[in-house]
C-alpha positions as CSV (number, residue, x, y, z in Angstrom):
1,M,108.7,102.0,113.2
2,S,105.7,104.3,112.6
3,L,104.6,105.2,109.1
4,P,105.0,108.8,108.0
5,M,101.6,110.4,107.5
6,P,100.9,112.5,104.4
7,K,100.2,116.2,104.9
8,R,96.9,116.0,103.0
9,V,94.8,113.4,101.3
10,P,91.8,113.6,99.0
11,K,88.4,112.3,99.9
12,V,87.4,108.8,98.6
13,G,85.1,109.4,95.6
14,F,84.9,110.3,92.0
15,Y,87.1,112.8,90.3
16,Y,87.6,114.4,86.9
17,H,91.1,114.9,85.5
18,Y,91.7,118.4,84.2
19,K,91.6,117.0,80.6
20,H,87.9,116.0,81.1
21,D,85.7,117.3,78.4
22,P,82.3,118.4,79.9
23,N,80.7,118.1,76.4
24,G,81.9,114.5,76.2
25,S,80.7,111.3,77.9
26,V,80.2,111.5,81.6
27,N,83.1,109.1,82.2
28,N,85.8,110.7,80.0
29,Y,88.8,111.3,82.2
30,A,86.7,110.2,85.3
31,Y,88.4,108.2,88.1
32,E,87.4,106.6,91.4
33,V,89.7,107.2,94.3
34,V,89.8,104.1,96.5
35,G,92.6,104.9,99.0
36,V,96.2,105.9,99.9
37,G,99.1,103.6,99.6
38,F,102.2,103.8,101.7
39,H,105.6,102.9,100.3
40,T,107.0,99.8,102.1
41,E,110.7,100.7,101.8
42,E,112.7,103.2,103.8
43,D,115.0,104.4,101.0
44,V,112.2,105.8,98.9
45,R,112.7,109.0,96.9
46,T,111.3,112.2,98.4
47,G,107.7,112.8,97.3
48,E,107.0,109.1,96.7
49,E,106.3,107.9,100.2
50,H,102.6,107.9,99.6
51,F,100.5,107.0,96.5
52,L,97.0,107.6,95.5
53,V,95.3,104.4,94.6
54,Y,92.5,104.8,92.0
55,R,91.0,103.4,88.9
56,P,89.7,104.8,85.6
57,L,86.1,104.8,84.7
58,Y,86.8,104.6,81.0
59,E,88.5,101.9,79.0
60,A,92.2,102.6,80.0
61,S,95.0,100.0,80.4
62,V,94.1,99.3,84.0
63,Y,90.6,98.4,83.0
64,Q,91.9,96.0,80.4
65,A,94.4,94.5,82.9
66,S,91.5,93.9,85.4
67,K,89.7,92.0,82.6
68,D,92.7,90.1,81.4
69,L,94.0,89.1,84.9
70,G,90.5,88.5,86.4
71,I,91.4,90.5,89.6
72,P,91.0,94.1,90.5
73,C,93.7,96.3,89.2
74,F,94.4,99.9,90.1
75,D,96.5,102.9,89.1
76,A,98.8,104.5,91.6
77,R,100.5,107.8,91.4
78,P,102.5,109.8,93.9
79,L,100.0,111.5,96.2
80,E,101.5,114.9,95.9
81,M,101.2,114.7,92.1
82,W,97.5,113.9,92.4
83,M,97.0,116.9,94.8
84,E,99.0,119.5,92.7
85,D,97.7,122.2,90.5
86,V,98.5,122.4,86.8
87,M,98.2,125.1,84.1
88,K,95.3,124.8,81.6
89,D,94.6,127.6,79.1
90,G,96.7,130.0,81.1
91,E,94.8,129.3,84.3
92,T,95.9,127.3,87.4
93,V,93.5,124.4,88.0
94,P,93.6,121.3,90.2
95,R,95.0,118.2,88.4
96,F,92.0,116.3,89.7
97,K,88.7,117.8,90.9
98,L,86.2,116.0,93.2
99,I,82.9,115.5,91.6
100,T,80.1,116.6,93.9
101,D,77.0,116.6,91.6
102,P,74.7,113.8,92.8
103,E,73.4,113.1,89.3
104,I,76.9,112.7,87.9
105,I,77.9,110.5,90.9
106,S,74.9,108.2,90.2
107,Q,75.9,107.9,86.6
108,L,79.5,107.1,87.5
109,E,78.4,104.5,90.0
110,V,76.5,102.7,87.2
111,V,79.6,102.9,85.0
112,R,81.8,101.6,87.8
113,E,79.5,98.6,88.4
114,E,79.5,97.8,84.6
115,M,83.3,98.1,84.3
116,Y,84.3,96.5,87.6
117,P,81.5,94.1,88.6
118,K,81.8,92.5,92.1
119,S,82.1,88.7,91.7
């Protein structure tokens, strides 16, 4: 059996959720995309065959779970939900937007290493 491939996938990297406040801390509503997950069952609901695997770069529940369990923990959401557009202030915007500014990426890399140190 071959795995069904998603139609589109985001790049691995850092993203802001549409709720990110540019006047707030650099890591508010910031996430790191680490990969795509494939559902292991055949009787999966349409639209949930693929998941985006990511982690928050602020103190959300997954961060706390990683600390409590002592192992890396990640969020997963249906891939199509990650890729979709939403309405904000009457405008259509991406739910998550890739961060391309090298200075912000450098700052988020520091945040990531502090939050999720490699052991």
